[in-house]
C-alpha positions in Angstrom: 192.3 20.1 34.1 189.9 19.0 31.3 189.6 18.1 27.7 189.0 21.1 25.4 185.4 21.9 24.8 184.0 21.1 28.2 182.2 23.8 30.1 184.2 25.7 32.8 183.1 25.1 36.3 185.2 27.8 38.0 187.8 30.4 37.7 191.3 29.4 36.4 193.5 28.0 39.1 196.3 25.5 39.4 196.4 22.0 40.8 199.0 20.9 43.4 201.4 18.0 43.2 203.3 16.1 45.8 205.7 13.2 45.4 208.0 11.4 47.8 210.7 8.7 47.3 212.1 6.9 50.3 214.9 4.3 51.0 212.3 2.1 52.8 208.5 2.2 53.1 207.5 5.2 55.1 204.6 7.5 55.7 204.4 11.2 54.9 202.0 12.3 57.6 203.6 15.7 58.4 204.4 16.5 54.8 200.9 15.7 53.6 199.2 17.5 56.5 201.2 20.6 55.3 200.3 19.8 51.7 196.6 19.6 52.3 196.6 23.2 53.6 196.7 24.3 50.0 193.4 22.6 49.3 191.5 25.9 49.9 191.6 26.8 46.1 191.8 23.2 45.1 188.5 21.8 46.5 187.5 19.8 43.4 189.1 16.6 44.5 192.1 14.9 45.9 194.0 11.7 45.4 196.8 9.7 47.0 198.7 6.8 45.4 201.2 4.5 47.1 202.5 1.0 46.6 202.0 -2.3 48.4 203.8 -5.4 47.2 204.5 -3.8 43.9 200.9 -2.9 43.3 199.5 0.7 43.2 196.9 1.6 45.8 195.0 4.7 44.8 192.4 6.5 46.9 190.5 9.5 45.3 187.6 11.6 46.4 185.8 14.7 45.0 185.9 17.7 47.3 188.7 19.3 49.4 191.3 17.3 51.2 191.3 19.9 54.0 187.9 18.8 55.2 188.2 15.1 54.4 188.4 12.6 57.3 189.2 9.9 54.7 192.3 11.8 53.7 193.4 12.2 57.3 193.0 8.5 58.1 194.6 7.4 54.8 197.9 9.4 55.2 198.4 7.8 58.6 198.3 4.3 57.1 199.8 4.7 53.6 203.4 3.5 54.0 205.4 3.1 50.8 208.7 3.9 49.1 206.8 6.0 46.6 203.9 8.3 47.5 202.1 10.7 45.0 199.4 13.1 46.0 197.3 15.6 44.0 194.9 18.4 44.9 192.5 19.2 42.0 191.2 22.6 40.8 188.8 21.8 38.0 188.9 24.5 35.3 186.5 22.6 33.0 184.3 19.6 33.3 182.6 17.8 36.1 183.8 17.2 39.6 183.8 13.4 40.1 186.0 10.6 41.3 187.0 9.5 37.8 188.4 13.0 37.1 190.5 13.0 40.3 194.2 12.3 40.0 196.4 10.2 40.3 195.6 7.9 37.4 196.8 4.3 37.0 197.7 2.1 34.1 199.2 -1.4 33.8 202.2 -1.2 31.5 204.3 -4.3 30.9 203.2 -5.9 34.2 203.9 -2.8 36.2 201.4 -0.4 37.8 202.2 3.1 36.6 200.8 6.1 38.4 200.5 9.7 37.0 199.4 13.1 38.4 199.5 16.3 36.4 199.1 20.1 36.6 198.5 22.0 33.4 196.4 22.0 30.2 196.7 20.2 26.9 194.2 21.9 24.6 192.6 19.8 21.9 193.8 16.4 23.1 191.1 13.7 22.2 189.7 11.1 24.5 191.8 8.0 24.7 190.1 4.6 24.4 191.5 3.6 27.8 190.4 6.6 29.7 187.8 6.4 32.5 187.3 10.1 32.9 187.4 13.2 30.7 190.4 15.2 31.9 193.0 16.2 29.5 195.5 15.1 32.2 194.3 11.4 31.9 194.4 11.6 28.1 198.0 12.9 28.3 198.9 10.1 30.6 197.8 7.5 28.1 199.6 9.2 25.2 202.8 9.2 27.4 202.2 5.6 28.4 201.6 4.5 24.8 204.9 6.1 23.8 206.7 4.4 26.7 205.2 1.1 25.8 206.2 1.5 22.2 209.8 2.2 23.3 209.8 -0.8 25.5 208.7 -3.0 22.7 211.2 -1.6 20.2 214.4 -3.5 19.3 217.4 -1.9 21.1 215.3 -0.6 24.0 217.6 1.5 26.1 215.6 1.8 29.4 212.7 3.6 31.0 214.4 6.9 31.5 214.9 7.5 27.7 211.5 6.1 27.1 209.9 8.7 29.4 211.8 11.4 27.6 210.5 10.1 24.2 207.0 10.2 25.6 207.3 13.8 26.5 208.7 14.6 23.1 205.7 12.8 21.5 203.3 15.1 23.5 205.1 18.2 22.4 205.2 17.0 18.7 201.4 16.4 18.7 200.2 19.3 20.8 203.0 21.8 20.7 205.3 23.2 23.4 202.6 25.8 24.2 200.9 23.2 26.5 201.5 23.4 30.3 202.7 20.1 31.5 204.0 19.4 35.0 203.8 15.8 36.1 204.8 13.1 38.6 205.0 9.6 37.2 206.1 6.3 38.9 206.2 2.6 38.2 206.6 1.8 42.0 210.4 1.8 41.9 211.3 5.1 40.3 209.7 8.6 40.6 209.9 10.8 37.5 209.1 14.5 37.6 208.9 17.0 34.8 208.5 20.8 34.9 207.0 22.6 31.9 204.8 25.2 33.5 206.5 28.5 34.3 203.6 29.8 36.5 203.6 26.7 38.7 207.1 25.3 39.0 208.1 22.1 40.8 210.4 22.2 43.8 212.7 19.5 45.2 214.0 19.0 48.7 215.7 16.3 50.8 214.1 15.3 54.1 216.4 13.7 56.6 215.2 10.4 58.2 216.6 8.1 60.8 217.2 5.5 58.1 218.8 7.8 55.6 216.4 10.2 54.0 213.8 10.9 51.4 213.4 13.1 48.4 210.3 15.2 48.2 209.0 17.0 45.1 206.1 19.5 45.3 204.5 22.5 43.7 204.7 24.1 47.1 207.6 24.7 49.4 206.2 22.8 52.4 206.9 24.4 55.7 208.6 21.9 58.0 211.9 21.8 60.0 212.5 18.4 58.6 213.3 19.7 55.1 216.5 21.1 53.8 216.3 24.0 51.4 213.9 23.8 48.5 215.3 24.2 45.0 213.3 24.9 41.9 213.5 22.2 39.2 214.8 23.8 36.0 212.2 24.0 33.2 211.9 21.1 30.7 214.1 18.7 32.7 213.2 15.2 33.7 214.2 14.5 37.3 214.7 10.8 38.2 214.5 9.7 41.9 214.7 6.3 43.4 215.1 5.0 47.0 215.4 8.5 48.4 218.3 9.4 46.0 218.4 11.8 43.2 219.7 9.8 40.2 219.4 12.0 37.1 218.5 15.5 36.0 218.2 15.5 32.3 219.2 18.1 29.8 216.5 20.3 28.4 213.9 18.5 26.4 
């Protein structure tokens, strides 16, 4: 999704999101092989983020994940407690690596990673952006608000700071935006669902060591998953170490 005013490159479609939180570093080979099957209408780029020693590793590439040998090789080696993947459908703007999700930003000595599906019309380019998507600009607005909360006297934690960041976006650009996202600092995975046409789903995947929580815009077909449940609109879901910690009230 792109900044308002850029020229459309294709028909309207939706990006796809995937996130996994595990109790110990693990790969998501079967899940991501299932996820990549939805790259047919999302051929404008893919990206995968995971963490090693607390640092985010992000691989991105224009084009479809379904035909990418790099994607296939990567998912067999990317072992992490947190994995975020994105399939891009560009509705405006150029197809290039810098416009592929996920995006990364250092925030108070942590690598934060963000992937988005939706549109935020009218959002300006942020000084820290490397690409031109509205998604990246929204990430920086969200991160700025989180950083402001962290530096404020009486800071109450990252979970309320993330909620404050979402409210900041709504206040500046209205609730008419579409805004599904996955966000992580390497320890916790946050998900937010504000896009009625493209809801997020959550499921638990059983593992030998205890299990994992998976969040996706698609109900992935696999016998490893329990039933998929739709995340209610306008709620922040907080997941860590393969456990569901919090589902917020409506924002």
